[in-house]
N, C-alpha and C positions, 0 to 999 in steps of 0.2 A: 583525712590527716595524712601526714606524710608517711610513707612505708617505715614500718618498724625497724626494718633492717639498715636503714640510713643512720650515719653518724649524724647528731644533731650539730647543725652548722648554720651559722647566720651570715649571710652575705648583704652588703648594702654599698652603694657607691653614690658619688656626688661628682656633678660636672665641674671641672675647672675653668669655669667661664668668667671668673673675676670677681672679687668683693664678697668675702663671707660675711653674713649678716647675723645679727640676733636671732633671726628666722631659722637660718642653717644650724646654728648651735642649739636652741631648744627644740627644733622640729627634729633633728637628725642626730648631731654629734654628741650632744649630751647624752642621749638614750645609747648611741653606740658604746660610749665609755661604760655605762652601767652595765651592758650585755657581756663585757669582757670577763666578768665574775660570775655569770649566770649558768656555768655548766656546759656551755656549748662552745665549739670552735667559732672564732669570728673573724671573718675576712671583710676588709674595707679597701675601697678602690677609688681612685681619682679616675674617672670614666673620661679620658681624654678622646678615645674614638667617638664617643657620642658628642663630645664638644665640637668636632669639625663636620657635624651635619650642617651647620652653618659656618661660614667662612671665619677662620680665625687667624690673626696675625701670628706667624710662628714665634716670634720672641716673647709676644705676650702669653701665648699658650704656655710656653716653657716656664715664665715665672708664675702664672697663675696656678699651674700644676704644683709647683713648689710652694707657694703660699698656701694652697688648700692641704699639702701635706703638712706643713707647718701648724696650720689651724688644728688639724687632727691631732698631733702630738702635743701641743701645748695646751689642749683641751683634755687631756688625760688618756689619749689612745697609746698604749704602750707596744712599740714594735716587737718586743719579745713576747708579749702575751697575745697579740692579735697579728694577723697578716695584713700588712699596709703596702700597697704599690699602685703604680699606675698601669692602666688596662692594657695600653698598647705594647707594654714590655712582655705580654704574656699572650702568645699567638693564638691559644685555645679560643679565646673570646671570638676572633673574628672567623676563625675555621668553624667552631661550632654554629655561629651565627649564619655563615652560608647554608649550612644543612638545615637549620630552622628556617631560613628563606623558603627551602623547598618543602617543609612541612606546614608552614602557616598558609592561610588562603587570604587571596585579595579582600574577600568581603570582610574577614576579620580586622584586616589593617585599615580598610576604608572607614571602618566604625569607630576608629580611635578618636576620641574628642581632641587630644592634643595636637594630633595631626591637622584636623579641621581648624582648630585656632592658631596654629603657629604658620600653616600654609595658607589659609584664608582662600581669598579669591585669586591670590597668585600661584596657586598650587602647580601649575605648569612650569613654573620657574624654580619651584623648591627642588631640593635635592633628593635623589632617590633614597641617599642614606637617612634623611629626615623621615621619610615614609617608612623604611625598614628598621627605624630606631628600636621600636617595641620587640622586633625579634632578636635584636642584638641585645636587648636588655635580657630576654628570656635566656640566651647564651651565657651572660654574664653569672646569672644565677645558677643555672643548671649544670655549667661547666665544673662546679663545687659540688653537686649534689646539695645545694643548700635547702634546708628544709624550712627555715624561717628568715623573713625579709622584713626589716622595720621600713616601713613606707608612710608618706604623708597622704592625705585623702586624694591628692591630685595625681599621684601613681598607682592608685588600686585598679584602675582598669587595665593598665600594663601588666600588673602581676595577674590578673585574671587570664589576659593573654598567655602569660608564661605557664599557668596552669593548663590552658587549652592545648598549648603546643606539647607540652610534656605527655597529657593524656593521649592526644592524637598519636605521638611517636611510640608510646607505649601499645597502643592498640594496633597500628600498622604493623609493628614488628612483633607483636605476640609476646610482649616481654613487660614485667614490672620494673623497669630500669630507672626512669626518672621519679623522683620524688614529687608529689603534688604540694608545691611550697605554700606555706602558711603565711599570710600576712599579719605583721604585729603592728598594731595602731594603737597607741597608749598615750597617756600624759595630758597635762593640762594644756599645753600649747603645742600641740602636734602641727598646727597651723597658725603661725604668728602673722597678725594683719598689720597694714601701714599705719604708722603713727598719724598720718593725715587723712586717712579714710578707713574705717573699720570694717568696710565691705570688700577692700582689696588685699591681697595677700602682700605681705612685706617682700619687696624685690629689689634686687641689686640694679635691675633695669630701669626702675622708676626714675624720672627725670629730677625728681626732688630727693637731694640728699637728707633732708629733714623727714622723709616718710620711713627711714630705716636707721638701725643703730649697726654701724660695721664694727667687726671685731678689731679693726685697726683705729677706732676713734679714741681719742683721749679721754680721760675721766671728766674733764670740763665739757667736752662736746656731747658725751653721753646724758649729762646731767642736764645741758640745755635742751637736747632733743626731747627728752622725757617732759621737762618743764613746758615746753611749747606743744606737746603732743595734743592733738585735738580731742575735746571731751564734750561732755553736756553739762548744762547748770546744775542738775539734780545731785545731791549727795548719795553716796555709795549706799547699795541695798545691804540689808542683814542676810539676804538669802539668794540663792541663785536666780529664782523666778524673777526677781527685780531687775536683772540684767537683759530681759527680753526686749526686744526693739531698741536696745543701747548698744550697738556695736562696738564703738570706741570704748565705752566703760567695759564691756565684756573682754575687749582685747587687752587692756592695761591689767586688770584682774587677772586674766590667764597668764600674761608674762609674769606678773608677781608670783602667783602660784608655781608656775614652773621654775622660776629662779629660786625660789625659797624650798622647793621639793615639798610643798604641802597642796592640799586639795583647794579648789575654788571655794568649797564651803568653809574650810577653815581660814582662808583669806578673808571672806566677808565676815566670819565671826569675829575677827580681829579688826577689820577696818570699816564695818557697817556703821552709816550715820556720819562718817567723815566727809569733809569737802575734798575736791580733787586736789586742791593746792597742798593740802597736808598728806594726801596719799601718794601724789607725784614725788614728794620730797622723801618719802620713805622707799618708794621704787627706785628713784635715781640712786640713793645710796646703796640700795641692794645690787643693782645692776654694775654699778661701778666696782663694788667689793667682789663680784663675781668674775667680771671682764678684765679689769686691770691686769691681773697675773697672766691672764690669757694672752692679751696684747703684748704685754712686755716679752714674754716667752717667744710669741711668735715673731717679734722683732729680731730677737737675738739669733733664732734659727735661721731666719732670712739673710743674716750676714754670713752664713757660711753654706752657700748652695751645695757645694760638694757633698757636705755631709748629709744634706738632705736626699741627694741622689744615691748616696751610698746606702741609706737606710731603705729607700724605695725599691733599690736593686736587689737588696737582699730579700725585701718583701716579695719582690716578683719572682725570685727563686724559689721561695717557700710556695707561692701561689702555682707556680706551674708544676711543682711536685704534686701537687694536688689534682691539678686539671688535666695534665697530660695522660695519665693512665685512664682517667674517665673518658677523655677524647678518643684514646686509643680503642677502647671498648665500643664506643659509638662508630667508629671506622669498620671494626668487625661486625657489627650489628648490620650496619648499612650496606656491607659488601664490598669495602675498599681493601685493597690489598697493601699490606705494611711489610716491605721486604727489605728496607734499607738497613745496612750494618749498623 
């Protein structure tokens, strides 16, 4: 468990690499919103330093960072109750990231499955930043002494590395300084799958736009995509066991449960025995009802980029006020002189 002396603080970040999807909303942002009232400080970040581990067009990166900020706010993140900012405005991330590069070991980094998947056979041409990505992620979290991090299954290994780095730092310097951060994995749809293939994660990089629901989609588009989502010919089962070996059915049931805020069991108690045509109609109505206000608020916010920049600038000041004293302590622990006026 995290050290009891640490303030309960939640940290999480999303890359501004374009195109927020229903997967981002259900797997992350909706949970971030609920955590605002959970008794912990909440710190949420657009991780633009992570985004540039692969090349980004500068104008697109600016637009996508603002769009992600708009998505957070439109979904219910309140900049007065949560700290909301973009990573590059708080230098503590990169500075602590370097110190953690010197704590982490090559063997640890080589084991990261995301590095193997993203670099693949072309690893000689991948950026050093892509290799060191998990070390920077550890700095993102530990610069705030975050005790809890909501993560998807695909980031669990990186959080384990964060715990390893914190443990090694504490051991090397003989202090109980960094908390051993706990993952928070919960909810019916922490991993939302493609509407065209229930075995693949819903992704903004999928060539088929029909595979995902974008937070910028119109009500008609959302309904059409759900209507055309891949399913199987069997009716919905009355219990969870009946979803075994039915990935597309499981995905649509999970999405319904997460949007409705009920369990998968409760969803199947309502929908068991129905054909998919009927269920998809109900799912489309629920998705439109939930997402349409978010879509329209995002569009309104994006018409005023200066206001978004003001909000995340204020958030960066709040973030720096937490992280800078922690980084100062790290410099003292490591043996670095701080004598600037």
